[in-house]
mmJSON file of the N, C-alpha and C atoms, coordinates in Angstrom:
{"data_MODEL":{"atom_site":{
"group_PDB":["ATOM","ATOM","ATOM","ATOM","ATOM","ATOM","ATOM","ATOM","ATOM","ATOM","ATOM","ATOM","ATOM","ATOM","ATOM","ATOM","ATOM","ATOM","ATOM","ATOM","ATOM","ATOM","ATOM","ATOM","ATOM","ATOM","ATOM","ATOM","ATOM","ATOM","ATOM","ATOM","ATOM","ATOM","ATOM","ATOM","ATOM","ATOM","ATOM","ATOM","ATOM","ATOM","ATOM","ATOM","ATOM","ATOM","ATOM","ATOM","ATOM","ATOM","ATOM","ATOM","ATOM","ATOM","ATOM","ATOM","ATOM","ATOM","ATOM","ATOM","ATOM","ATOM","ATOM","ATOM","ATOM","ATOM","ATOM","ATOM","ATOM","ATOM","ATOM","ATOM","ATOM","ATOM","ATOM","ATOM","ATOM","ATOM","ATOM","ATOM","ATOM","ATOM","ATOM","ATOM","ATOM","ATOM","ATOM","ATOM","ATOM","ATOM","ATOM","ATOM","ATOM","ATOM","ATOM","ATOM","ATOM","ATOM","ATOM","ATOM","ATOM","ATOM","ATOM","ATOM","ATOM","ATOM","ATOM","ATOM","ATOM","ATOM","ATOM","ATOM","ATOM","ATOM","ATOM","ATOM","ATOM","ATOM","ATOM","ATOM","ATOM","ATOM","ATOM","ATOM","ATOM","ATOM","ATOM","ATOM","ATOM","ATOM","ATOM","ATOM","ATOM","ATOM","ATOM","ATOM","ATOM","ATOM","ATOM","ATOM","ATOM","ATOM","ATOM","ATOM","ATOM","ATOM","ATOM","ATOM","ATOM","ATOM","ATOM","ATOM","ATOM","ATOM","ATOM","ATOM","ATOM","ATOM","ATOM","ATOM","ATOM","ATOM","ATOM","ATOM","ATOM","ATOM","ATOM","ATOM","ATOM","ATOM","ATOM","ATOM","ATOM","ATOM","ATOM","ATOM","ATOM","ATOM","ATOM","ATOM","ATOM","ATOM","ATOM","ATOM","ATOM","ATOM","ATOM","ATOM","ATOM","ATOM","ATOM","ATOM","ATOM","ATOM","ATOM","ATOM","ATOM","ATOM","ATOM","ATOM","ATOM","ATOM","ATOM","ATOM","ATOM","ATOM","ATOM","ATOM","ATOM","ATOM","ATOM","ATOM","ATOM","ATOM","ATOM","ATOM","ATOM","ATOM","ATOM","ATOM","ATOM","ATOM","ATOM","ATOM","ATOM","ATOM","ATOM","ATOM","ATOM","ATOM","ATOM","ATOM","ATOM","ATOM","ATOM","ATOM","ATOM"],
"id":[1,2,3,4,5,6,7,8,9,10,11,12,13,14,15,16,17,18,19,20,21,22,23,24,25,26,27,28,29,30,31,32,33,34,35,36,37,38,39,40,41,42,43,44,45,46,47,48,49,50,51,52,53,54,55,56,57,58,59,60,61,62,63,64,65,66,67,68,69,70,71,72,73,74,75,76,77,78,79,80,81,82,83,84,85,86,87,88,89,90,91,92,93,94,95,96,97,98,99,100,101,102,103,104,105,106,107,108,109,110,111,112,113,114,115,116,117,118,119,120,121,122,123,124,125,126,127,128,129,130,131,132,133,134,135,136,137,138,139,140,141,142,143,144,145,146,147,148,149,150,151,152,153,154,155,156,157,158,159,160,161,162,163,164,165,166,167,168,169,170,171,172,173,174,175,176,177,178,179,180,181,182,183,184,185,186,187,188,189,190,191,192,193,194,195,196,197,198,199,200,201,202,203,204,205,206,207,208,209,210,211,212,213,214,215,216,217,218,219,220,221,222,223,224,225,226,227,228,229,230,231,232,233,234,235,236,237],
"type_symbol":["N","C","C","N","C","C","N","C","C","N","C","C","N","C","C","N","C","C","N","C","C","N","C","C","N","C","C","N","C","C","N","C","C","N","C","C","N","C","C","N","C","C","N","C","C","N","C","C","N","C","C","N","C","C","N","C","C","N","C","C","N","C","C","N","C","C","N","C","C","N","C","C","N","C","C","N","C","C","N","C","C","N","C","C","N","C","C","N","C","C","N","C","C","N","C","C","N","C","C","N","C","C","N","C","C","N","C","C","N","C","C","N","C","C","N","C","C","N","C","C","N","C","C","N","C","C","N","C","C","N","C","C","N","C","C","N","C","C","N","C","C","N","C","C","N","C","C","N","C","C","N","C","C","N","C","C","N","C","C","N","C","C","N","C","C","N","C","C","N","C","C","N","C","C","N","C","C","N","C","C","N","C","C","N","C","C","N","C","C","N","C","C","N","C","C","N","C","C","N","C","C","N","C","C","N","C","C","N","C","C","N","C","C","N","C","C","N","C","C","N","C","C","N","C","C","N","C","C","N","C","C","N","C","C","N","C","C"],
"label_atom_id":["N","CA","C","N","CA","C","N","CA","C","N","CA","C","N","CA","C","N","CA","C","N","CA","C","N","CA","C","N","CA","C","N","CA","C","N","CA","C","N","CA","C","N","CA","C","N","CA","C","N","CA","C","N","CA","C","N","CA","C","N","CA","C","N","CA","C","N","CA","C","N","CA","C","N","CA","C","N","CA","C","N","CA","C","N","CA","C","N","CA","C","N","CA","C","N","CA","C","N","CA","C","N","CA","C","N","CA","C","N","CA","C","N","CA","C","N","CA","C","N","CA","C","N","CA","C","N","CA","C","N","CA","C","N","CA","C","N","CA","C","N","CA","C","N","CA","C","N","CA","C","N","CA","C","N","CA","C","N","CA","C","N","CA","C","N","CA","C","N","CA","C","N","CA","C","N","CA","C","N","CA","C","N","CA","C","N","CA","C","N","CA","C","N","CA","C","N","CA","C","N","CA","C","N","CA","C","N","CA","C","N","CA","C","N","CA","C","N","CA","C","N","CA","C","N","CA","C","N","CA","C","N","CA","C","N","CA","C","N","CA","C","N","CA","C","N","CA","C","N","CA","C","N","CA","C","N","CA","C","N","CA","C","N","CA","C","N","CA","C","N","CA","C","N","CA","C"],
"label_alt_id":[null,null,null,null,null,null,null,null,null,null,null,null,null,null,null,null,null,null,null,null,null,null,null,null,null,null,null,null,null,null,null,null,null,null,null,null,null,null,null,null,null,null,null,null,null,null,null,null,null,null,null,null,null,null,null,null,null,null,null,null,null,null,null,null,null,null,null,null,null,null,null,null,null,null,null,null,null,null,null,null,null,null,null,null,null,null,null,null,null,null,null,null,null,null,null,null,null,null,null,null,null,null,null,null,null,null,null,null,null,null,null,null,null,null,null,null,null,null,null,null,null,null,null,null,null,null,null,null,null,null,null,null,null,null,null,null,null,null,null,null,null,null,null,null,null,null,null,null,null,null,null,null,null,null,null,null,null,null,null,null,null,null,null,null,null,null,null,null,null,null,null,null,null,null,null,null,null,null,null,null,null,null,null,null,null,null,null,null,null,null,null,null,null,null,null,null,null,null,null,null,null,null,null,null,null,null,null,null,null,null,null,null,null,null,null,null,null,null,null,null,null,null,null,null,null,null,null,null,null,null,null,null,null,null,null,null,null],
"label_comp_id":["MET","MET","MET","SER","SER","SER","LYS","LYS","LYS","LYS","LYS","LYS","GLU","GLU","GLU","PRO","PRO","PRO","LEU","LEU","LEU","PRO","PRO","PRO","LYS","LYS","LYS","ASP","ASP","ASP","TRP","TRP","TRP","ARG","ARG","ARG","GLU","GLU","GLU","GLY","GLY","GLY","ARG","ARG","ARG","ARG","ARG","ARG","LEU","LEU","LEU","ARG","ARG","ARG","ALA","ALA","ALA","TRP","TRP","TRP","GLN","GLN","GLN","LEU","LEU","LEU","TYR","TYR","TYR","GLN","GLN","GLN","GLN","GLN","GLN","GLY","GLY","GLY","TRP","TRP","TRP","LYS","LYS","LYS","GLN","GLN","GLN","LYS","LYS","LYS","ASP","ASP","ASP","ILE","ILE","ILE","ALA","ALA","ALA","GLU","GLU","GLU","ALA","ALA","ALA","LEU","LEU","LEU","GLY","GLY","GLY","VAL","VAL","VAL","THR","THR","THR","GLU","GLU","GLU","GLY","GLY","GLY","ALA","ALA","ALA","VAL","VAL","VAL","SER","SER","SER","GLN","GLN","GLN","TRP","TRP","TRP","MET","MET","MET","SER","SER","SER","ARG","ARG","ARG","ALA","ALA","ALA","LYS","LYS","LYS","GLN","GLN","GLN","ASP","ASP","ASP","GLY","GLY","GLY","PRO","PRO","PRO","ASP","ASP","ASP","GLY","GLY","GLY","LEU","LEU","LEU","ARG","ARG","ARG","HIS","HIS","HIS","GLN","GLN","GLN","PRO","PRO","PRO","PRO","PRO","PRO","PRO","PRO","PRO","GLY","GLY","GLY","SER","SER","SER","GLN","GLN","GLN","PRO","PRO","PRO","LYS","LYS","LYS","LEU","LEU","LEU","THR","THR","THR","PRO","PRO","PRO","GLY","GLY","GLY","THR","THR","THR","THR","THR","THR","ARG","ARG","ARG","PRO","PRO","PRO","VAL","VAL","VAL","ALA","ALA","ALA"],
"label_asym_id":["A","A","A","A","A","A","A","A","A","A","A","A","A","A","A","A","A","A","A","A","A","A","A","A","A","A","A","A","A","A","A","A","A","A","A","A","A","A","A","A","A","A","A","A","A","A","A","A","A","A","A","A","A","A","A","A","A","A","A","A","A","A","A","A","A","A","A","A","A","A","A","A","A","A","A","A","A","A","A","A","A","A","A","A","A","A","A","A","A","A","A","A","A","A","A","A","A","A","A","A","A","A","A","A","A","A","A","A","A","A","A","A","A","A","A","A","A","A","A","A","A","A","A","A","A","A","A","A","A","A","A","A","A","A","A","A","A","A","A","A","A","A","A","A","A","A","A","A","A","A","A","A","A","A","A","A","A","A","A","A","A","A","A","A","A","A","A","A","A","A","A","A","A","A","A","A","A","A","A","A","A","A","A","A","A","A","A","A","A","A","A","A","A","A","A","A","A","A","A","A","A","A","A","A","A","A","A","A","A","A","A","A","A","A","A","A","A","A","A","A","A","A","A","A","A","A","A","A","A","A","A","A","A","A","A","A","A"],
"label_entity_id":["1","1","1","1","1","1","1","1","1","1","1","1","1","1","1","1","1","1","1","1","1","1","1","1","1","1","1","1","1","1","1","1","1","1","1","1","1","1","1","1","1","1","1","1","1","1","1","1","1","1","1","1","1","1","1","1","1","1","1","1","1","1","1","1","1","1","1","1","1","1","1","1","1","1","1","1","1","1","1","1","1","1","1","1","1","1","1","1","1","1","1","1","1","1","1","1","1","1","1","1","1","1","1","1","1","1","1","1","1","1","1","1","1","1","1","1","1","1","1","1","1","1","1","1","1","1","1","1","1","1","1","1","1","1","1","1","1","1","1","1","1","1","1","1","1","1","1","1","1","1","1","1","1","1","1","1","1","1","1","1","1","1","1","1","1","1","1","1","1","1","1","1","1","1","1","1","1","1","1","1","1","1","1","1","1","1","1","1","1","1","1","1","1","1","1","1","1","1","1","1","1","1","1","1","1","1","1","1","1","1","1","1","1","1","1","1","1","1","1","1","1","1","1","1","1","1","1","1","1","1","1","1","1","1","1","1","1"],
"label_seq_id":[1,1,1,2,2,2,3,3,3,4,4,4,5,5,5,6,6,6,7,7,7,8,8,8,9,9,9,10,10,10,11,11,11,12,12,12,13,13,13,14,14,14,15,15,15,16,16,16,17,17,17,18,18,18,19,19,19,20,20,20,21,21,21,22,22,22,23,23,23,24,24,24,25,25,25,26,26,26,27,27,27,28,28,28,29,29,29,30,30,30,31,31,31,32,32,32,33,33,33,34,34,34,35,35,35,36,36,36,37,37,37,38,38,38,39,39,39,40,40,40,41,41,41,42,42,42,43,43,43,44,44,44,45,45,45,46,46,46,47,47,47,48,48,48,49,49,49,50,50,50,51,51,51,52,52,52,53,53,53,54,54,54,55,55,55,56,56,56,57,57,57,58,58,58,59,59,59,60,60,60,61,61,61,62,62,62,63,63,63,64,64,64,65,65,65,66,66,66,67,67,67,68,68,68,69,69,69,70,70,70,71,71,71,72,72,72,73,73,73,74,74,74,75,75,75,76,76,76,77,77,77,78,78,78,79,79,79],
"pdbx_PDB_ins_code":[null,null,null,null,null,null,null,null,null,null,null,null,null,null,null,null,null,null,null,null,null,null,null,null,null,null,null,null,null,null,null,null,null,null,null,null,null,null,null,null,null,null,null,null,null,null,null,null,null,null,null,null,null,null,null,null,null,null,null,null,null,null,null,null,null,null,null,null,null,null,null,null,null,null,null,null,null,null,null,null,null,null,null,null,null,null,null,null,null,null,null,null,null,null,null,null,null,null,null,null,null,null,null,null,null,null,null,null,null,null,null,null,null,null,null,null,null,null,null,null,null,null,null,null,null,null,null,null,null,null,null,null,null,null,null,null,null,null,null,null,null,null,null,null,null,null,null,null,null,null,null,null,null,null,null,null,null,null,null,null,null,null,null,null,null,null,null,null,null,null,null,null,null,null,null,null,null,null,null,null,null,null,null,null,null,null,null,null,null,null,null,null,null,null,null,null,null,null,null,null,null,null,null,null,null,null,null,null,null,null,null,null,null,null,null,null,null,null,null,null,null,null,null,null,null,null,null,null,null,null,null,null,null,null,null,null,null],
"Cartn_x":[-53.209,-52.987,-53.073,-53.888,-54.034,-52.888,-52.774,-51.701,-51.769,-52.942,-53.219,-52.434,-52.405,-51.782,-50.315,-49.581,-48.329,-47.69,-46.354,-46.003,-45.531,-45.557,-45.04,-43.724,-43.416,-42.013,-41.074,-41.634,-40.845,-41.459,-40.772,-41.532,-42.61,-42.418,-43.511,-44.707,-44.621,-45.644,-46.503,-45.782,-46.283,-47.03,-46.543,-47.12,-48.51,-48.462,-49.769,-50.816,-50.403,-51.397,-51.813,-50.949,-51.438,-52.304,-52.174,-53.028,-54.434,-54.446,-55.782,-56.434,-55.73,-56.319,-56.98,-56.194,-56.715,-58.075,-58.075,-59.098,-60.318,-60.192,-61.175,-61.915,-60.833,-61.35,-62.128,-62.382,-62.978,-62.28,-60.878,-59.975,-60.202,-60.049,-60.125,-58.65,-58.885,-57.672,-56.576,-57.003,-56.226,-55.536,-56.135,-55.539,-54.617,-54.859,-53.979,-52.707,-52.927,-51.592,-50.723,-51.31,-50.549,-49.935,-50.504,-50.173,-48.94,-48.973,-47.964,-46.948,-47.095,-46.103,-45.79,-47.099,-47.262,-48.214,-48.419,-49.346,-50.727,-51.687,-52.968,-53.271,-52.626,-52.691,-52.296,-51.221,-50.632,-51.808,-52.322,-53.262,-54.462,-54.858,-55.961,-55.699,-54.597,-54.276,-54.275,-53.745,-53.59,-55.01,-55.994,-57.414,-58.101,-57.893,-58.457,-57.988,-56.713,-56.262,-56.772,-56.991,-57.293,-58.871,-59.614,-60.983,-61.301,-60.473,-60.563,-60.09,-58.779,-58.095,-58.116,-58.572,-58.482,-57.196,-56.952,-55.614,-54.316,-54.5,-53.556,-53.05,-53.892,-53.562,-52.49,-52.254,-51.405,-50.055,-49.884,-48.635,-47.502,-46.422,-45.359,-45.459,-45.391,-45.263,-43.84,-43.497,-42.186,-42.234,-41.24,-41.303,-41.365,-42.14,-42.392,-41.089,-40.974,-39.765,-39.668,-38.556,-38.314,-37.652,-37.699,-37.003,-35.484,-34.779,-33.193,-32.672,-31.698,-30.915,-29.95,-29.528,-28.462,-29.296,-28.734,-29.207,-28.336,-28.892,-28.077,-26.762,-25.635,-24.418,-23.691,-24.238,-23.458,-23.378,-22.388,-22.081,-22.375,-22.743,-22.945,-24.583,-25.012,-26.451,-26.824,-28.147,-28.698,-29.203,-28.936,-29.248,-30.724],
"Cartn_y":[188.07,187.773,189.078,189.079,190.191,190.258,191.376,191.548,190.653,190.137,189.302,187.808,187.378,186.148,186.221,185.145,185.14,185.011,185.475,185.578,184.078,183.736,182.471,182.055,180.826,180.376,180.174,179.882,179.824,180.119,180.175,180.482,179.411,178.1,177.106,177.407,177.668,177.912,179.136,180.141,181.391,181.036,180.145,179.743,179.075,178.146,177.391,178.428,179.235,180.328,181.21,181.65,182.281,181.681,180.415,179.545,179.485,179.467,179.488,180.762,181.88,183.331,183.384,182.877,182.956,182.102,180.854,180.149,180.698,181.451,182.109,183.348,183.68,184.869,184.427,183.067,182.379,181.891,181.786,181.408,179.839,179.311,177.785,177.322,176.047,175.36,175.186,175.165,175.1,176.428,177.368,178.869,179.14,178.528,178.865,178.031,176.924,176.07,176.801,177.191,178.007,179.255,179.932,181.168,180.924,179.898,179.59,178.663,178.077,177.266,175.811,175.455,174.028,173.198,171.91,171.14,171.295,170.925,170.953,170.072,168.946,168.064,168.564,169.334,169.872,170.907,171.728,172.626,171.898,170.818,170.102,169.505,169.095,168.667,169.8,170.923,172.028,172.436,172.485,172.975,171.99,170.655,169.712,169.876,169.954,170.249,171.542,172.681,173.926,173.731,173.122,172.945,171.941,171.177,170.184,170.881,171.603,172.097,173.591,174.16,175.697,176.084,177.468,177.956,177.42,177.166,176.718,175.332,174.515,173.243,173.386,174.636,174.84,175.174,175.601,176.024,174.898,175.261,174.156,173.291,172.003,171.092,170.349,170.29,169.499,168.204,167.754,166.44,165.248,164.207,163.177,162.32,161.66,160.884,160.575,159.764,159.546,160.618,160.773,161.729,161.647,162.662,162.764,161.949,161.174,160.455,161.203,162.424,163.202,164.494,164.877,166.137,167.248,168.534,169.664,169.808,169.833,170.18,168.868,167.776,166.498,165.607,164.743,163.718,162.47,162.143,160.795,160.417,159.374,159.091,159.247,159.707,159.73,158.387,157.943,156.623,156.596],
"Cartn_z":[21.347,22.782,23.439,24.716,25.533,26.43,27.194,28.128,29.355,29.754,30.691,30.496,29.257,28.854,28.87,29.358,29.438,28.047,27.708,26.483,26.07,24.761,24.452,25.008,25.157,25.684,24.495,23.337,22.074,20.89,19.72,18.451,17.986,18.423,18.118,18.895,20.179,21.011,20.416,20.109,19.518,18.25,17.388,16.202,16.502,17.384,17.825,18.331,19.061,19.509,18.483,17.714,16.418,15.647,15.509,14.746,15.404,16.734,17.399,17.194,17.385,17.117,15.716,14.633,13.178,13.323,13.866,13.758,14.41,15.479,16.158,15.416,14.441,13.567,12.244,12.28,11.303,10.027,10.166,9.155,8.929,7.8,7.565,7.924,8.306,8.679,7.56,6.12,5.133,5.146,5.195,4.998,6.196,7.334,8.568,8.311,7.855,7.476,6.487,5.458,4.318,4.949,5.733,6.122,7.169,8.012,9.056,8.655,7.371,6.819,7.505,7.853,8.591,7.679,8.032,7.333,7.911,7.056,7.618,8.714,8.743,9.952,11.166,11.191,12.395,12.938,12.01,12.46,12.978,12.448,12.853,14.102,14.514,15.92,16.808,16.549,17.366,17.718,16.782,17.011,17.718,17.616,18.496,19.923,20.087,21.477,22.109,21.325,21.722,22.271,21.357,21.701,22.972,23.169,24.384,25.553,25.563,26.778,26.713,25.78,25.634,25.109,25.079,24.435,25.328,26.542,27.499,27.04,26.383,25.772,24.622,24.146,23.091,23.544,24.93,25.409,25.527,25.65,25.818,26.965,26.593,27.756,27.938,28.933,29.306,28.653,28.133,27.402,28.656,28.23,29.305,29.375,30.568,30.724,32.228,32.426,33.873,34.458,35.878,36.555,36.279,36.417,36.34,37.53,37.331,38.274,39.13,38.482,39.092,39.508,40.75,41.29,40.676,40.559,40.19,40.867,40.082,40.714,41.111,40.841,41.312,39.94,39.922,38.933,39.184,40.436,40.704,40.874,40.676,40.79,42.31,42.487,43.703,44.053,45.377,45.849,46.393],
"occupancy":[1.0,1.0,1.0,1.0,1.0,1.0,1.0,1.0,1.0,1.0,1.0,1.0,1.0,1.0,1.0,1.0,1.0,1.0,1.0,1.0,1.0,1.0,1.0,1.0,1.0,1.0,1.0,1.0,1.0,1.0,1.0,1.0,1.0,1.0,1.0,1.0,1.0,1.0,1.0,1.0,1.0,1.0,1.0,1.0,1.0,1.0,1.0,1.0,1.0,1.0,1.0,1.0,1.0,1.0,1.0,1.0,1.0,1.0,1.0,1.0,1.0,1.0,1.0,1.0,1.0,1.0,1.0,1.0,1.0,1.0,1.0,1.0,1.0,1.0,1.0,1.0,1.0,1.0,1.0,1.0,1.0,1.0,1.0,1.0,1.0,1.0,1.0,1.0,1.0,1.0,1.0,1.0,1.0,1.0,1.0,1.0,1.0,1.0,1.0,1.0,1.0,1.0,1.0,1.0,1.0,1.0,1.0,1.0,1.0,1.0,1.0,1.0,1.0,1.0,1.0,1.0,1.0,1.0,1.0,1.0,1.0,1.0,1.0,1.0,1.0,1.0,1.0,1.0,1.0,1.0,1.0,1.0,1.0,1.0,1.0,1.0,1.0,1.0,1.0,1.0,1.0,1.0,1.0,1.0,1.0,1.0,1.0,1.0,1.0,1.0,1.0,1.0,1.0,1.0,1.0,1.0,1.0,1.0,1.0,1.0,1.0,1.0,1.0,1.0,1.0,1.0,1.0,1.0,1.0,1.0,1.0,1.0,1.0,1.0,1.0,1.0,1.0,1.0,1.0,1.0,1.0,1.0,1.0,1.0,1.0,1.0,1.0,1.0,1.0,1.0,1.0,1.0,1.0,1.0,1.0,1.0,1.0,1.0,1.0,1.0,1.0,1.0,1.0,1.0,1.0,1.0,1.0,1.0,1.0,1.0,1.0,1.0,1.0,1.0,1.0,1.0,1.0,1.0,1.0,1.0,1.0,1.0,1.0,1.0,1.0,1.0,1.0,1.0,1.0,1.0,1.0,1.0,1.0,1.0,1.0,1.0,1.0],
"B_iso_or_equiv":[0.0,0.0,0.0,0.0,0.0,0.0,0.0,0.0,0.0,0.0,0.0,0.0,0.0,0.0,0.0,0.0,0.0,0.0,0.0,0.0,0.0,0.0,0.0,0.0,0.0,0.0,0.0,0.0,0.0,0.0,0.0,0.0,0.0,0.0,0.0,0.0,0.0,0.0,0.0,0.0,0.0,0.0,0.0,0.0,0.0,0.0,0.0,0.0,0.0,0.0,0.0,0.0,0.0,0.0,0.0,0.0,0.0,0.0,0.0,0.0,0.0,0.0,0.0,0.0,0.0,0.0,0.0,0.0,0.0,0.0,0.0,0.0,0.0,0.0,0.0,0.0,0.0,0.0,0.0,0.0,0.0,0.0,0.0,0.0,0.0,0.0,0.0,0.0,0.0,0.0,0.0,0.0,0.0,0.0,0.0,0.0,0.0,0.0,0.0,0.0,0.0,0.0,0.0,0.0,0.0,0.0,0.0,0.0,0.0,0.0,0.0,0.0,0.0,0.0,0.0,0.0,0.0,0.0,0.0,0.0,0.0,0.0,0.0,0.0,0.0,0.0,0.0,0.0,0.0,0.0,0.0,0.0,0.0,0.0,0.0,0.0,0.0,0.0,0.0,0.0,0.0,0.0,0.0,0.0,0.0,0.0,0.0,0.0,0.0,0.0,0.0,0.0,0.0,0.0,0.0,0.0,0.0,0.0,0.0,0.0,0.0,0.0,0.0,0.0,0.0,0.0,0.0,0.0,0.0,0.0,0.0,0.0,0.0,0.0,0.0,0.0,0.0,0.0,0.0,0.0,0.0,0.0,0.0,0.0,0.0,0.0,0.0,0.0,0.0,0.0,0.0,0.0,0.0,0.0,0.0,0.0,0.0,0.0,0.0,0.0,0.0,0.0,0.0,0.0,0.0,0.0,0.0,0.0,0.0,0.0,0.0,0.0,0.0,0.0,0.0,0.0,0.0,0.0,0.0,0.0,0.0,0.0,0.0,0.0,0.0,0.0,0.0,0.0,0.0,0.0,0.0,0.0,0.0,0.0,0.0,0.0,0.0],
"pdbx_formal_charge":[null,null,null,null,null,null,null,null,null,null,null,null,null,null,null,null,null,null,null,null,null,null,null,null,null,null,null,null,null,null,null,null,null,null,null,null,null,null,null,null,null,null,null,null,null,null,null,null,null,null,null,null,null,null,null,null,null,null,null,null,null,null,null,null,null,null,null,null,null,null,null,null,null,null,null,null,null,null,null,null,null,null,null,null,null,null,null,null,null,null,null,null,null,null,null,null,null,null,null,null,null,null,null,null,null,null,null,null,null,null,null,null,null,null,null,null,null,null,null,null,null,null,null,null,null,null,null,null,null,null,null,null,null,null,null,null,null,null,null,null,null,null,null,null,null,null,null,null,null,null,null,null,null,null,null,null,null,null,null,null,null,null,null,null,null,null,null,null,null,null,null,null,null,null,null,null,null,null,null,null,null,null,null,null,null,null,null,null,null,null,null,null,null,null,null,null,null,null,null,null,null,null,null,null,null,null,null,null,null,null,null,null,null,null,null,null,null,null,null,null,null,null,null,null,null,null,null,null,null,null,null,null,null,null,null,null,null],
"auth_seq_id":[1,1,1,2,2,2,3,3,3,4,4,4,5,5,5,6,6,6,7,7,7,8,8,8,9,9,9,10,10,10,11,11,11,12,12,12,13,13,13,14,14,14,15,15,15,16,16,16,17,17,17,18,18,18,19,19,19,20,20,20,21,21,21,22,22,22,23,23,23,24,24,24,25,25,25,26,26,26,27,27,27,28,28,28,29,29,29,30,30,30,31,31,31,32,32,32,33,33,33,34,34,34,35,35,35,36,36,36,37,37,37,38,38,38,39,39,39,40,40,40,41,41,41,42,42,42,43,43,43,44,44,44,45,45,45,46,46,46,47,47,47,48,48,48,49,49,49,50,50,50,51,51,51,52,52,52,53,53,53,54,54,54,55,55,55,56,56,56,57,57,57,58,58,58,59,59,59,60,60,60,61,61,61,62,62,62,63,63,63,64,64,64,65,65,65,66,66,66,67,67,67,68,68,68,69,69,69,70,70,70,71,71,71,72,72,72,73,73,73,74,74,74,75,75,75,76,76,76,77,77,77,78,78,78,79,79,79],
"auth_comp_id":["MET","MET","MET","SER","SER","SER","LYS","LYS","LYS","LYS","LYS","LYS","GLU","GLU","GLU","PRO","PRO","PRO","LEU","LEU","LEU","PRO","PRO","PRO","LYS","LYS","LYS","ASP","ASP","ASP","TRP","TRP","TRP","ARG","ARG","ARG","GLU","GLU","GLU","GLY","GLY","GLY","ARG","ARG","ARG","ARG","ARG","ARG","LEU","LEU","LEU","ARG","ARG","ARG","ALA","ALA","ALA","TRP","TRP","TRP","GLN","GLN","GLN","LEU","LEU","LEU","TYR","TYR","TYR","GLN","GLN","GLN","GLN","GLN","GLN","GLY","GLY","GLY","TRP","TRP","TRP","LYS","LYS","LYS","GLN","GLN","GLN","LYS","LYS","LYS","ASP","ASP","ASP","ILE","ILE","ILE","ALA","ALA","ALA","GLU","GLU","GLU","ALA","ALA","ALA","LEU","LEU","LEU","GLY","GLY","GLY","VAL","VAL","VAL","THR","THR","THR","GLU","GLU","GLU","GLY","GLY","GLY","ALA","ALA","ALA","VAL","VAL","VAL","SER","SER","SER","GLN","GLN","GLN","TRP","TRP","TRP","MET","MET","MET","SER","SER","SER","ARG","ARG","ARG","ALA","ALA","ALA","LYS","LYS","LYS","GLN","GLN","GLN","ASP","ASP","ASP","GLY","GLY","GLY","PRO","PRO","PRO","ASP","ASP","ASP","GLY","GLY","GLY","LEU","LEU","LEU","ARG","ARG","ARG","HIS","HIS","HIS","GLN","GLN","GLN","PRO","PRO","PRO","PRO","PRO","PRO","PRO","PRO","PRO","GLY","GLY","GLY","SER","SER","SER","GLN","GLN","GLN","PRO","PRO","PRO","LYS","LYS","LYS","LEU","LEU","LEU","THR","THR","THR","PRO","PRO","PRO","GLY","GLY","GLY","THR","THR","THR","THR","THR","THR","ARG","ARG","ARG","PRO","PRO","PRO","VAL","VAL","VAL","ALA","ALA","ALA"],
"auth_asym_id":["A","A","A","A","A","A","A","A","A","A","A","A","A","A","A","A","A","A","A","A","A","A","A","A","A","A","A","A","A","A","A","A","A","A","A","A","A","A","A","A","A","A","A","A","A","A","A","A","A","A","A","A","A","A","A","A","A","A","A","A","A","A","A","A","A","A","A","A","A","A","A","A","A","A","A","A","A","A","A","A","A","A","A","A","A","A","A","A","A","A","A","A","A","A","A","A","A","A","A","A","A","A","A","A","A","A","A","A","A","A","A","A","A","A","A","A","A","A","A","A","A","A","A","A","A","A","A","A","A","A","A","A","A","A","A","A","A","A","A","A","A","A","A","A","A","A","A","A","A","A","A","A","A","A","A","A","A","A","A","A","A","A","A","A","A","A","A","A","A","A","A","A","A","A","A","A","A","A","A","A","A","A","A","A","A","A","A","A","A","A","A","A","A","A","A","A","A","A","A","A","A","A","A","A","A","A","A","A","A","A","A","A","A","A","A","A","A","A","A","A","A","A","A","A","A","A","A","A","A","A","A","A","A","A","A","A","A"],
"auth_atom_id":["N","CA","C","N","CA","C","N","CA","C","N","CA","C","N","CA","C","N","CA","C","N","CA","C","N","CA","C","N","CA","C","N","CA","C","N","CA","C","N","CA","C","N","CA","C","N","CA","C","N","CA","C","N","CA","C","N","CA","C","N","CA","C","N","CA","C","N","CA","C","N","CA","C","N","CA","C","N","CA","C","N","CA","C","N","CA","C","N","CA","C","N","CA","C","N","CA","C","N","CA","C","N","CA","C","N","CA","C","N","CA","C","N","CA","C","N","CA","C","N","CA","C","N","CA","C","N","CA","C","N","CA","C","N","CA","C","N","CA","C","N","CA","C","N","CA","C","N","CA","C","N","CA","C","N","CA","C","N","CA","C","N","CA","C","N","CA","C","N","CA","C","N","CA","C","N","CA","C","N","CA","C","N","CA","C","N","CA","C","N","CA","C","N","CA","C","N","CA","C","N","CA","C","N","CA","C","N","CA","C","N","CA","C","N","CA","C","N","CA","C","N","CA","C","N","CA","C","N","CA","C","N","CA","C","N","CA","C","N","CA","C","N","CA","C","N","CA","C","N","CA","C","N","CA","C","N","CA","C","N","CA","C","N","CA","C","N","CA","C","N","CA","C","N","CA","C"],
"pdbx_PDB_model_num":[1,1,1,1,1,1,1,1,1,1,1,1,1,1,1,1,1,1,1,1,1,1,1,1,1,1,1,1,1,1,1,1,1,1,1,1,1,1,1,1,1,1,1,1,1,1,1,1,1,1,1,1,1,1,1,1,1,1,1,1,1,1,1,1,1,1,1,1,1,1,1,1,1,1,1,1,1,1,1,1,1,1,1,1,1,1,1,1,1,1,1,1,1,1,1,1,1,1,1,1,1,1,1,1,1,1,1,1,1,1,1,1,1,1,1,1,1,1,1,1,1,1,1,1,1,1,1,1,1,1,1,1,1,1,1,1,1,1,1,1,1,1,1,1,1,1,1,1,1,1,1,1,1,1,1,1,1,1,1,1,1,1,1,1,1,1,1,1,1,1,1,1,1,1,1,1,1,1,1,1,1,1,1,1,1,1,1,1,1,1,1,1,1,1,1,1,1,1,1,1,1,1,1,1,1,1,1,1,1,1,1,1,1,1,1,1,1,1,1,1,1,1,1,1,1,1,1,1,1,1,1,1,1,1,1,1,1]
}}}
């Protein structure tokens, strides 16, 4: 990672970004999986996402779901 790129938000994101770096250096997906302690399927999914969306596609994404019904600091639902 260069100094221009933001730091990973958590260790999982860092692992995905490291996998992309290794792939860019010519590592095989099998070897990346072994080095990072993940399945080849996980590496395959990460590389597909990175090829489609670039390295930013490997960054943490907030989980999908409905908007919270409570506002910060309240305990009653917002009408």
